[in-house]
C-alpha positions in Angstrom: -149.4 -142.5 -31.0 -150.1 -143.0 -34.7 -148.7 -140.3 -37.0 -150.3 -140.0 -40.4 -148.6 -138.8 -43.6 -149.9 -138.5 -47.2 -146.9 -138.9 -49.4 -146.0 -137.9 -52.9 -144.0 -140.0 -55.4 -144.9 -143.5 -54.0 -145.1 -145.8 -57.0 -144.4 -149.4 -55.9 -143.2 -151.9 -53.3 -139.6 -150.7 -53.8 -140.6 -147.3 -52.7 -142.4 -148.8 -49.8 -139.4 -150.8 -48.7 -137.2 -147.7 -48.7 -139.8 -145.6 -46.9 -140.4 -148.2 -44.1 -136.7 -148.9 -43.7 -135.8 -145.2 -43.3 -138.6 -144.5 -40.9 -138.0 -147.6 -38.8 -134.4 -146.6 -38.4 -135.5 -143.5 -36.4 -135.2 -144.2 -32.7 -138.6 -144.1 -31.1 -140.5 -145.5 -34.1 -142.1 -148.8 -33.3 -144.0 -149.5 -36.6 -144.6 -148.1 -40.0 -147.4 -149.1 -42.4 -147.7 -147.9 -46.0 -150.5 -148.2 -48.5 -148.6 -147.9 -51.8 -151.7 -147.2 -53.9 -152.7 -144.1 -51.8 -149.3 -143.1 -50.5 -150.7 -143.1 -47.0 -148.1 -143.8 -44.3 -149.0 -144.5 -40.7 -146.2 -144.5 -38.1 -146.3 -145.5 -34.5 -144.1 -143.0 -32.8 -144.3 -140.1 -30.3 -145.7 -136.8 -31.7 -142.3 -135.1 -31.1 -140.8 -137.2 -33.9 -143.2 -136.0 -36.6 -140.9 -133.3 -37.9 -137.9 -135.7 -38.0 -139.9 -138.3 -39.9 -141.1 -135.7 -42.4 -137.6 -134.5 -42.9 -136.3 -138.0 -43.5 -139.1 -138.7 -46.0 -138.3 -135.4 -47.9 -134.6 -136.3 -48.1 -135.6 -139.7 -49.7 -137.8 -137.9 -52.2 -141.2 -138.7 -50.6 -142.5 -135.4 -49.2 -145.9 -134.9 -47.7 -148.5 -133.9 -50.3 -148.6 -130.1 -50.8 -145.4 -129.5 -48.9 -143.1 -128.8 -51.9 -143.6 -127.1 -55.3 -141.7 -126.3 -58.5 -138.1 -127.3 -58.5 -138.3 -128.8 -55.1 -141.0 -131.1 -56.3 -139.0 -132.1 -59.3 -136.0 -132.8 -57.2 -138.1 -134.9 -54.8 -139.3 -136.9 -57.8 -135.8 -137.6 -59.0 -134.7 -138.7 -55.5 -137.7 -141.0 -55.2 -136.6 -142.9 -58.3 -133.2 -143.7 -56.7 -134.8 -144.6 -53.4 -137.3 -146.8 -55.2 -134.5 -148.7 -57.1 -132.7 -149.3 -53.8 -135.9 -150.5 -52.2 -136.5 -153.0 -55.0 -133.2 -154.8 -54.3 -133.5 -155.0 -50.5 -135.6 -157.2 -48.3 -138.8 -155.8 -46.9 -138.2 -154.4 -43.3 -139.8 -156.1 -40.3 -142.8 -154.3 -38.8 
């Protein structure tokens, strides 16, 4: 099943690498595709993994659009800068 996510704070390929790597590390996820420009993430995984994937994305600083506000949104933005920097220095994950 394809799970769809509209993410906040996606800025570049480094963000994309971090997002795909984190999602592909979840057991049961077979593929992850991200459109960096729109922040749209498509994940091939069972529906039962949706909450776990969303929680992992939030922890990295890439929450779903409209899911956080105020200080939580600021915190997510700061976390995404760190995740982005890490993603810039790592190879693109397979799949």
